[in-house]
N, C-alpha and C positions, 0 to 999 in steps of 0.2 A: 403494516410496519415495513420500514425500509432499514436496511443494514448497510453501513459503510465500513469497510475494513481498510484501514490506513496502514500500509506496510512500508517500513523503511527497508531499503536494500540491505543485504547481508554485508558482513565485514569485507572491506576491500583491501587490496594490496598496494600500499603507498610506494613500495620498493620494486614494483614490477617493471618499471621503465616505460610506462605508458607515455605517449607523446603529449597528452593533455588530460585534464580531469575527467572529461567525458568518456575517455577510453580506458580508464582505470578498471582492471578486473577484480574479481574476488580473490581473497587469499584462502588458505586451507581451512581456517576457522569458519569463514563465510560459507564455504562449500559444505561444511558440516551443519551449520546452524540453519540455513535456509530450509532444508527438508524437515528439520525438527519443528520449526515453526509451522510449516504447512501441515504436518501430521497432527499437531495439536489443534490447529484450526479445524481440521476435518473431524477429529475425535470429539470436538465440542459442538459439532453441527454447524460450523461456520464455513460452508462451502460457497465460494463466490459463483455467481452466474455469469459474470462478465468482469474482465480485468483490463484496466487502463494503466499503462506504465510509462515512465520515462524511457527514452530510447538509449540511455547510456549503457555501456558495456556491463557495469556492475548490476544494474537492474535486470538486464536481459539474462545474465548468468544466474541471478537470484531466482528468477522465474523458471529457468531451465532446470535448476536443482529441485524446484518444487513440482515440476511437471508430473512426476508419478502420482501425486495427490490430486492434481487439477488438470489431468490430461485432456479432457474434452471441453474445458472452459475457453471460450473465445478471448483472445488477447489482442489489444490494440496498443502498439508502441507509438508514443507521441512526443515530439520534441517539446511541446508546451509544458510537459511535466518535469523537464529537466530544470532543477533549481527554481521551483515555482511557488505559487502562493494560492490562497483561497479563490481569488478571482479566476485563475485558470481552471481550477477544479470545478467551479460553478459553470464556466463556459463548456467544459467537456460533459458535465452532467446533463446539460440541455440536449446533447447529442445522443444520449443513451436511449436504447429501446425502452419504451414505457413499461414493458412487462418485467424488467429487471428489478428484483427486490433486494438482492445482495450484490453489491459492487465493491470490488477490491481495487484500490489505487496503490501504485508502487512508485516510490520516489525517494527523496533526499531530505536531509536536514540542512539548514534550520527550518525550512518551509513546512515539513510534516509535523514537527513538534509544535510550531506556531499554529498550524491548522487545527490539530487536535485540541490544543488548549483553547483556542477561540470558539470552536464548535461546542465544546463541553463546559466551558467556563471553569475549567480545572487545569492546573499546570500538570502536564504529563510528559515525562521524559521518554523520548523515542530513541533508544539506542539501536544499533544495527540489528536487523532481523526481528525487531519488535513489531507486533501488529496490534493496533488499537481497534477494537470492535465498537462502533458507535451505532446507536439505534434511535429512531424517531419515526413519527407518523407524518406521512405526506403522500400525495397522489403520485408525485414524480420526484426524482432526486434533485432537480434544479429548484424545486419548491422547498425541499428538505434543508437545503444549504443556505437558505436566506431567512434570517431573522428569528430562528428558533434555536433553543438550546437542545443539544442531543445528549443522550445518556451514554456514558462510557460503560458498556456492558461487560467488557473484559479487556485486559491488557495481556496479550500472549507474548511470552518471552521464550527464546530458544532454550532447550534443556541442556544442562551440563555446560 
């Protein structure tokens, strides 16, 4: 079985004075919610073996806030995940080591909400710091993401 964890970045600060959308940081709520989601994923046994993330400031800060839970997990920041779609996820899936069984991807809406909905054939709302845990059978992730419906095993939402 392969497990894909689709994580939307934590709540960002629209009033931070960032020079552009890519540079927008997290706000106080985001800094609280990111570790909450990570701790719940870990408690449920959903520890990623590899993480691929957008290279935006808010996704980097989300992962930094989660680092205590996922300290030894390799992370790849990739511009292709900034405001992306299923095609980019499939492209990066082909680059994953074959032995990875649980892959977490970190990105943005509307792409992530659309991605989860297409892969599960179920409309799933992906608010900030939500993690959708998808499961399916395939030899590799690039095969998993082509032409089959995945199961939404869990929707993890930040506490409080």
